[in-house]
C-alpha positions in Angstrom: 2.8 19.2 -54.6 4.5 20.9 -51.1 6.8 18.6 -49.7 7.2 18.7 -45.7 10.4 20.2 -44.5 13.3 18.8 -42.6 11.5 20.7 -38.9 7.8 19.4 -39.7 9.6 15.7 -40.4 11.6 16.0 -37.0 8.7 17.2 -35.1 6.3 14.2 -36.4 9.2 11.4 -35.6 9.7 12.8 -32.1 5.7 12.3 -31.8 5.9 9.0 -32.7 8.6 8.2 -30.4 7.0 9.4 -27.9 3.9 7.4 -28.4 5.5 4.5 -28.9 7.4 5.2 -25.5 4.3 5.2 -23.1 4.9 4.9 -19.6 8.3 4.0 -18.9 11.4 5.6 -16.6 13.7 5.0 -19.6 13.9 4.1 -23.1 15.3 0.7 -22.1 12.3 0.5 -19.5 9.5 -1.6 -20.2 6.4 0.1 -20.6 3.8 0.4 -17.6 1.2 -2.4 -18.2 -0.3 -5.5 -16.4 2.1 -8.2 -16.1 -0.8 -11.0 -16.3 0.3 -12.5 -19.8 4.1 -13.1 -18.4 3.5 -14.0 -15.1 0.4 -16.2 -15.6 1.9 -18.2 -12.1 1.2 -15.1 -10.1 -2.4 -15.6 -7.5 -4.0 -12.7 -9.8 -8.0 -13.8 -9.5 -9.2 -15.0 -12.8 -12.4 -13.5 -11.9 -13.1 -10.3 -11.0 -14.9 -11.5 -7.8 -13.4 -13.7 -5.7 -14.7 -15.9 -2.7 -12.9 -15.0 0.6 -10.0 -17.0 1.2 -7.4 -16.6 3.8 -6.2 -12.9 4.7 -3.1 -11.4 3.1 0.1 -12.0 3.9 1.4 -9.4 6.8 3.7 -6.3 5.5 5.7 -3.4 7.2 7.1 -0.7 4.7 7.2 3.2 4.8 4.5 5.8 4.0 4.8 8.8 2.2 4.8 10.9 5.7 8.6 8.7 6.4 6.6 6.6 9.3 6.8 2.9 9.6 3.6 1.5 8.3 2.1 -2.1 9.5 -0.6 -3.7 7.8 -2.1 -4.8 11.2 -3.4 -1.2 11.0 -6.0 -1.8 8.1 -7.5 -4.8 10.3 -10.9 -3.9 10.3 -11.5 -1.7 7.4 -12.2 -2.6 3.8 -9.1 -1.2 1.6 -8.3 -0.9 -1.7 -4.6 -1.8 -3.0 -2.7 -0.7 -6.2 0.6 -0.6 -7.6 2.3 2.4 -9.2 5.8 4.4 -9.7 5.7 8.7 -9.1 8.2 9.3 -12.3 5.1 7.4 -14.9 4.1 10.2 -16.5 0.3 8.6 -18.0 -0.9 5.7 -16.7 0.0 5.7 -13.0 -1.2 9.2 -13.0 -4.8 8.2 -14.2 -4.8 5.2 -12.0 -4.4 7.5 -9.1 -6.7 10.0 -10.3 -9.3 7.0 -10.2 -7.8 6.5 -6.6 -8.7 9.9 -5.6 -12.3 9.9 -7.2 -13.3 6.2 -5.3 -12.0 8.1 -2.2 -14.0 11.3 -2.5 -17.5 9.4 -3.6 -16.6 6.5 -0.7 -16.2 9.0 1.9 -16.0 7.2 4.9 -13.3 6.1 7.8 -13.4 2.5 7.2 -12.2 2.6 3.7 -9.0 3.2 3.1 -6.6 2.9 0.0 -2.8 1.8 -0.1 -0.6 2.4 -3.2 2.6 1.0 -3.1 5.4 2.1 -5.6 7.6 -0.3 -7.6 10.3 2.2 -8.2 11.6 2.9 -4.4 14.7 3.9 -5.7 13.6 7.3 -6.8 10.1 7.1 -4.6 11.5 8.1 -1.5 8.7 9.2 1.5 9.2 12.9 0.5 9.1 11.9 -2.9 5.7 10.2 -2.1 4.5 12.8 0.1 4.9 15.4 -2.9 3.3 13.3 -5.5 0.3 12.7 -2.7 -0.2 16.3 -2.5 -1.5 16.8 -6.0 -4.3 14.2 -5.4 -4.7 16.1 -2.0 -4.4 12.8 -0.6 -5.5 12.7 3.2 -2.6 10.5 5.1 -5.0 9.1 7.3 -7.3 7.3 4.5 -4.5 7.4 1.4 -1.2 5.7 2.3 1.7 5.7 -0.5 4.4 3.2 0.8 7.9 2.5 -0.4 10.9 0.3 1.2 13.4 -2.5 -0.1 12.2 -3.5 -3.5 12.5 -7.4 -2.7 9.8 -6.6 0.1 8.1 -4.5 -2.2 8.0 -7.5 -5.0 6.6 -9.7 -2.0 4.6 -7.6 -0.9 3.1 -6.9 -4.4 3.4 -10.7 -5.2 1.8 -12.1 -2.0 0.2 -10.0 -0.3 -1.7 -7.6 -3.2 -1.4 -10.5 -5.4 -0.5 -8.3 -8.1 2.5 -8.8 -10.6 5.1 -6.2 -10.4 8.8 -5.3 -11.3 11.0 -2.2 -11.4 8.7 0.3 -13.0 6.6 -1.9 -14.6 3.3 -3.1 -12.6 -0.4 -4.4 -12.9 -3.1 -1.6 -13.5 -5.9 -3.1 -11.4 -7.3 -2.2 -7.9 -7.7 -5.1 -5.6 -10.1 -4.7 -2.9 -9.7 -6.5 0.7 -12.2 -7.1 3.6 -12.1 -6.2 7.0 -10.3 -9.3 7.4 -7.7 -8.6 4.9 -9.2 -11.4 2.7 -9.3 -10.9 -1.4 -12.7 -10.0 -2.5 -12.0 -8.7 -5.7 -9.9 -7.0 -8.6 -10.6 -4.3 -11.0 -9.3 -2.5 -14.1 -8.5 1.2 -12.8 -8.3 2.6 -16.0 -11.4 1.5 -17.3 -14.4 3.9 -16.4 -16.7 0.9 -16.4 -14.4 -1.3 -14.1 -14.0 1.6 -12.0 -17.7 1.7 -11.3 -17.7 -2.0 -10.5 -14.9 -1.2 -8.2 -17.1 1.0 -6.3 -20.1 -1.4 -6.3 -17.8 -3.9 -4.8 -16.2 -1.8 -2.0 -19.4 -0.3 -0.9 -21.1 -3.8 -0.6 -18.0 -5.1 1.3 -17.9 -1.9 3.9 -21.9 -2.7 4.1 -21.1 -6.3 5.3 -21.2 -6.7 9.1 -18.0 -7.3 11.2 -19.1 -10.4 12.5 -20.8 -12.8 10.3 -18.8 -14.4 7.4 -18.8 -12.6 3.9 -20.6 -13.7 1.1 -19.6 -13.3 -2.7 -21.9 -10.6 -3.8 -23.8 -11.4 -7.4 -22.5 -9.3 -10.1 
């Protein structure tokens, strides 16, 4: 029986450690995953589609071009919100690939995406601009936002209705209608959920601005 050499054992051990690390900034950082189980008090909807309520809390941050961003600019648009950080090597990249595909498929000016970093210390506007370029993001339709971490946490919890800490976040995309009201939430790393997300976005886009929004049938 041939025994594995020390080099092979070291390689295997390193691979196992890499798999265990997941999406994290440092070995001490918690992995990138939804926090619903840890923070059930946050208003993340249990249902993937929800009845429209009050508009999301307004917010102001800085986009990937270093320009001030005010959520008031989203009025009259259907928008998709999500949370990520640029140093995440796996889940965040796939999450943003899904958003890029959605934007390409639903190519209308009235639909935009808003991606919020949960690592603002490292994700400066310049870093976000270069990150956005990897997805050929149109800055008019896809905003990558940064700012003070306390503000970002408040935006995540009170506007996006998603949990977030430094380097740790939900992998859901949340849909808001033209009045800024939450309409649904789907996981961005599951292809079947992404399909339902696209369906919801199209249905909300098709609603009459003047008519009260109604929950679509699943």
